[in-house]
C-alpha positions as CSV (number, residue, x, y, z in Angstrom):
1,X,-2.0,-1.2,14.2
2,X,0.6,-3.9,14.6
3,X,3.5,-4.8,12.2
4,X,1.8,-7.9,10.9
5,X,-1.3,-5.8,9.8
6,X,1.0,-3.2,8.3
7,X,2.7,-5.9,6.1
8,X,-0.7,-7.3,5.1
9,X,-1.9,-3.9,4.0
10,X,1.4,-3.2,2.2
11,X,1.0,-6.5,0.3
12,X,-2.6,-5.7,-0.6
13,X,-1.7,-2.3,-1.9
14,X,1.2,-3.7,-3.9
15,X,-1.2,-6.2,-5.5
16,X,-4.2,-4.0,-6.0
17,X,-2.6,-0.6,-7.0
18,X,0.6,-1.7,-8.7
19,X,-0.6,-5.1,-10.1
20,X,2.4,-7.1,-8.7
21,X,1.2,-10.5,-7.7
22,X,4.5,-12.1,-7.1
23,X,4.7,-14.1,-3.9
24,X,6.4,-12.1,-1.1
25,X,8.2,-14.4,1.3
26,X,9.0,-11.7,3.9
27,X,10.9,-8.6,4.7
28,X,14.5,-8.2,3.4
29,X,17.4,-8.4,5.8
30,X,18.4,-5.5,8.1
31,X,21.4,-4.9,5.8
32,X,19.1,-4.2,2.9
33,X,16.7,-2.1,5.0
34,X,19.7,0.0,6.1
35,X,20.1,1.1,2.4
36,X,16.7,2.8,2.6
37,X,17.6,4.6,5.8
38,X,21.0,5.7,4.3
39,X,19.1,7.4,1.5
40,X,16.6,8.9,3.9
41,X,13.7,6.9,2.3
42,X,10.9,5.6,4.5
43,X,10.5,2.2,2.7
44,X,9.6,-1.3,3.5
45,X,11.7,-3.7,1.5
46,X,10.3,-7.2,0.8
47,X,11.9,-10.2,-0.8
48,X,10.0,-12.3,-3.4
49,X,10.3,-16.1,-3.8
50,X,12.6,-15.4,-6.8
51,X,14.9,-13.4,-4.4
52,X,14.0,-10.1,-6.1
53,X,13.4,-7.0,-4.0
54,X,10.2,-4.9,-3.8
55,X,10.5,-1.6,-2.1
56,X,7.2,0.0,-1.0
57,X,7.2,3.7,-0.2
58,X,4.3,5.8,1.1
59,X,4.8,9.5,0.7
60,X,2.8,12.7,1.6
61,X,5.1,15.0,-0.4
62,X,5.3,15.9,-4.0
63,X,7.3,13.8,-6.4
64,X,9.7,15.7,-8.6
65,X,13.0,15.3,-10.4
66,X,15.0,15.3,-7.1
67,X,13.0,12.5,-5.6
68,X,13.2,10.4,-8.8
69,X,17.0,10.8,-8.8
70,X,17.1,9.8,-5.2
71,X,15.0,6.7,-6.0
72,X,17.3,5.8,-8.9
73,X,20.4,6.0,-6.7
74,X,18.6,4.0,-4.0
75,X,17.6,1.3,-6.6
76,X,21.1,1.1,-8.0
77,X,22.5,0.5,-4.6
78,X,19.9,-2.2,-3.9
79,X,20.8,-3.8,-7.2
80,X,24.6,-3.8,-6.4
81,X,23.8,-5.7,-3.2
82,X,21.2,-8.1,-4.5
83,X,22.0,-8.4,-8.3
84,X,18.4,-9.0,-9.3
85,X,15.4,-6.9,-10.5
86,X,14.5,-4.1,-8.1
87,X,10.9,-2.8,-8.1
88,X,10.3,0.5,-6.3
89,X,6.6,1.3,-5.7
90,X,5.8,4.8,-4.5
91,X,2.3,5.6,-3.4
92,X,1.6,9.3,-2.9
93,X,-1.2,10.7,-0.8
94,X,-4.3,12.3,-2.3
95,X,-2.5,15.7,-2.0
96,X,0.8,14.6,-3.7
97,X,1.6,16.1,-7.0
98,X,3.7,14.4,-9.7
99,X,6.2,17.0,-11.1
100,X,8.8,14.9,-12.9
101,X,10.0,16.6,-16.1
102,X,13.1,14.6,-17.2
103,X,13.8,11.0,-18.0
104,X,15.8,8.9,-15.5
105,X,18.2,6.4,-16.9
106,X,20.0,3.6,-15.2
107,X,22.2,0.6,-16.2
108,X,20.6,-1.5,-13.3
109,X,17.3,-3.3,-13.8
110,X,15.2,-0.9,-11.8
111,X,11.4,-0.4,-12.2
112,X,10.0,2.7,-10.5
113,X,6.2,2.8,-10.4
114,X,4.5,5.8,-9.0
115,X,0.8,6.1,-8.2
116,X,-1.2,8.8,-6.5
117,X,-3.9,7.4,-4.2
118,X,-7.3,8.7,-5.2
119,X,-9.5,10.0,-2.4
120,X,-12.6,7.9,-1.8
121,X,-15.2,8.2,0.9
122,X,-15.4,4.4,1.0
123,X,-12.4,4.3,3.3
124,X,-13.9,6.9,5.7
125,X,-17.2,5.0,5.8
126,X,-15.4,1.7,6.4
127,X,-13.3,3.3,9.2
128,X,-16.5,4.8,10.7
129,X,-18.4,1.5,10.7
130,X,-15.4,-0.4,12.0
131,X,-15.2,2.1,14.9
132,X,-18.9,1.5,15.7
133,X,-18.3,-2.3,15.7
134,X,-15.2,-2.0,17.8
135,X,-17.1,0.1,20.4
136,X,-19.9,-2.6,20.3
137,X,-22.6,-0.1,19.2
138,X,-25.6,-1.5,17.4
139,X,-25.9,-0.7,13.7
140,X,-29.1,0.6,12.2
141,X,-30.4,0.1,8.6
142,X,-28.5,3.1,7.3
143,X,-25.2,1.8,8.7
144,X,-25.8,-1.6,7.1
145,X,-26.7,0.0,3.8
146,X,-23.5,2.0,3.9
147,X,-21.5,-1.1,4.6
148,X,-23.1,-2.8,1.6
149,X,-22.3,0.2,-0.6
150,X,-18.6,0.5,0.4
151,X,-17.1,-1.7,-2.4
152,X,-19.0,0.2,-5.1
153,X,-17.9,3.6,-3.6
154,X,-14.2,2.7,-3.7
155,X,-11.7,3.0,-6.5
156,X,-11.9,0.2,-9.1
157,X,-8.4,-1.2,-8.3
158,X,-9.4,-1.7,-4.6
159,X,-12.9,-3.1,-5.0
160,X,-11.9,-6.7,-4.3
161,X,-10.0,-5.7,-1.1
162,X,-13.0,-3.6,0.1
163,X,-15.3,-6.5,-0.5
164,X,-13.2,-8.8,1.7
165,X,-12.9,-6.1,4.4
166,X,-16.7,-5.6,4.4
167,X,-17.4,-9.3,4.5
168,X,-15.1,-9.7,7.5
169,X,-16.8,-6.8,9.2
170,X,-20.2,-8.3,8.4
171,X,-19.2,-11.6,10.0
172,X,-18.1,-9.7,13.1
173,X,-21.4,-7.8,13.2
174,X,-23.5,-10.9,13.0
175,X,-21.4,-12.9,15.4
176,X,-21.6,-10.2,18.0
177,X,-25.3,-9.4,17.4
178,X,-24.7,-5.8,16.7
179,X,-27.8,-5.2,14.5
180,X,-30.7,-3.0,15.9
């Protein structure tokens, strides 16, 4: 997957999972990105049209007090550099556990929002059908029915995105004549 697709997916996840619909104008400068690296955080940092920062983090590990403290210090340093609201969105894998037991307080305007991605077979089905289309295999009635059902199989917060993905895939299928 190329970097442009990664950014599009990140923006879609920020909108659909975290409900943040502010317009993102692009990635933050390298100086800002270096702050994440200095804190050993794998994050993409975006700048909104109001010059606020959104940090998007994907994690496979558990999220506990130590991680929250690290995110707080990271957010405070971003605030010192930018001087505006800092939103840190952490998306954990289906196997991540949320184990925070104490409150984290900061003088800086930081919002840390954590969500654990729910497992859904919709993504596996979409990936399977996309693979069939990319290898130019003809799809039978069962494959087309599965494609039609993907949006209803997915989590509620991602149904809209899954509909768009399925419609794009359907256009490709019909354009290439991949129906048995």
